[in-house]
N, C-alpha and C positions, 0 to 999 in steps of 0.2 A: 609255169608254177604251180598250178592246179594238180598237176601229175605228181609233184614231190609230195603233197599233203601236209597233214597236219606237222609233222615233225620239222618239216623245212622252215615252217613259221617260228617254231621255237629256236632253231639255230638264228634264224634272222634277228629274233627278239635278243639272243644272246650277244649277237655282235653289236647290235644297237646299245645294251647294258654296257658292254666294255668301253665303246665310244665315250658315252656318257662319265663314267667312272674315271676314264683317262682325263676327260676335259677337267673334272675336278681336280685330279692331280695337279693339270697344269696351271690352274688358279689357285694354288696353294701359296703360303707366304712366299715374298711379301705382298702379293696381290691381295689375299683374303687371309688375315692373321690367324683366324680360328682353323684353318685347314692347314695342317703341317705334317711333314715326313718323321721329324723327329722333334723330341722336346726335352730339354735340360733344364732342370728346377735346382735352384740352389738357394744360400741365404737362410734366415731365420724360418722355419715351418715351410720352406720351399716357395717364398712369396715372391721372389725374383725367378725369372724363367727366360730361356731363349727357344724361339720356334724356327724350324728349318723348314724351307719349301724347295720349289723345283728353281726359282730366279734368285732366292736370297732367303734373309732370315728378319727375325722381329723379335727385340729385347722387351721384357716388360718386368715393370718395378726394379730397374736398375739405378742405382743412386751414384752421385757423383761421376756421372758419364756426360759427356758435351752434347751427344744426340738424346740422351734421355730414352724414351721410349719409341723412338722413331724407327720405323723399319728402314732396312738397307734400300738402296735403288735395285730395280729389278736388272739382273745381269747373269749370262751364262758363266758360271764357275766361281766359288769361292770356297775359304777355308773353314770349316767347322772347327776344326781342333785348335787353330787360332784364335777363333772368336772364343770358344770357351775358355781357354787359356789367358786371353785378355779381360773376360767378365768374372772367372771363377777361380782363377790361379791354379788350374789344373795343368801340370807339365805333361807335355806331349814331346815324343821324339821327332827328330826332323823327318824321319821317315813316315811318320803317321800323319803329319801336317801335310808333306809332299802328296801322300797317297789319297787322303781325304780330298785335297783339292783338285786332284786330277779326275777322281771318281764323280765329283759334282759337275763337271764338264759332261759327263755322259748322260745328264739329265735331259740335254736336247732329244734324248729317245722318246721322252714322253710325248711331246706334240706329233713326232713322227708315228708313234705306235697309234695315236688318236686318230690320226689323218688314214692311216692302213685300215684300221678298223671300219670307220667310215664309209671309205671305199669298197669294201667287203660287204657292209650292211646295204648300200646302195646297188651293188651287183645282184645281191640275193633276193633285195625286195621285189625285182621286177624279173626275175631270171626265169630261163627256159632250162634246158638242159646244159647248153654250153656256157650259159652265163652262170648257172649254179657250180659247174667244175672249176670256172675262172674265179667266182667269188670263194669257194673253199682253198684255192691256191694262194689267194690274196689274204684270206683270214688266216691262213697257216703262216704266212711271212708275218703278218700282224702278231700273232701268238709269239713268235720267236722274238721279235723286236721288244713285245711288252715283257716277256719273260726275262730276256737280257737285262732291260731297264730295272726290272724288280731286283734281280740278284745284286746288280752293282748299287742299288739306292741301300739294300739291306747291310750290304758289305761296306759302304761308306759311313754309314751310321753307326754300324757295329764296333768300328774303330773309336769312335767318340764315347758312344754309351758305356761300353764295356771299361774303358778306362775310368770314366766318371763312377761307376758302380763298384768298382775296385778300389779306387781311391778313397772313397769315403762311405763307409757302411751305414751312416746316419741317415735319418729321412731329409737332411737339409740338401743333399746333394744326391740327385737322383736322375738317371737317363732313360726315356722309353720312347718307342716307336709312337708315331701319330696316326691319325685316322688316313690321312692321304697314303701313306704306306701299306695299309690294309685295304683300301680302295685299288691300289696299284696290283696287290695280290689277288684280288678277286677278279679284277679286270683280265689278267692273265688266264685265270681258270676260264671265265667266260670265252675269252676268244680261243682258248683251245677246244672247249665243248662246242662252241658255235661251230668251228670250223671242220669239227668231225660230224657234227650232226649235218651239215650242209653237203659235205662229200658223201655221206652215206646215203642221203636222200636222193642226190644226183644220180650215184651208182644204181641205187635200187629201182629209179624211174628208167635209166637206160634198161635194165634187164627186164622190166616189165614191158618196156615197149618193143623190145626184141621178141619176147614170148608172145604178144601181141600180133606180131607180124607172121610168125611162124605158125600161129593158130589160123590165121586167115589163108595162107598159102596151103596148110595141110587139109582144110575144109574143103567142103562141095562148093562153097560161095560165099559170098557176101549179102547179108539181108538188106534188102532196100528198104525206102521208106514205106512202100505199100505192102510189105510183107512178103514179096516174091524174092526169090533167091536170084542173082544175078550171077551166072557160072564165070567161074575163075579161067581165064585162058591158060592152059597148061602149054608147058613147053613140049613140042614134037620131039619125038626119039627117031633117030636115023639108023636103028639097027633092030 
């Protein structure tokens, strides 16, 4: 790892940062209420709201509901459009409800992306040339997984958010992306840059090593520890 230099450490740190950010996304609502992918506010002055996360949702200030402000059980896949229709009476088409439900099942990519970034980080942490190349390949796969998850997340909640914002122009009904969505976007960027830096340092390290070998072969000899040159055995010519 010493051969790859300072920039390799930057790439390793970016992979670690992507891992941490993706873990934050994984513990979003209903695990941690204040971390969410999207938020829909409604009611007088937006006092009521529903936040959506990787594994479910959490309502706040909902009146006349049997569950009150209790978060949903953690599970893979739910229907944000149906939930907003139930709480805020915003009508959605069957296609929008079905699409949003299907896209939330892709949230399983969040922990997968976190795991891939962590593996790439561990490989880059103690890597030589071969390890750096392997770390770069795993990091590239992690970036692709993170990027796909990011796109699907934004599309899933764009269906809900855009309908809410176009349905009521007042401040009483408003949809917005949450902090976890931006964490996911930054994680994708960190994963991409980290993979590029690790791959670049790996390639530059291999080129440097080749130049050093060529320099030794073309030179008169290798300088030994006592300062005397040790002659390099040359290949005999048969012509």
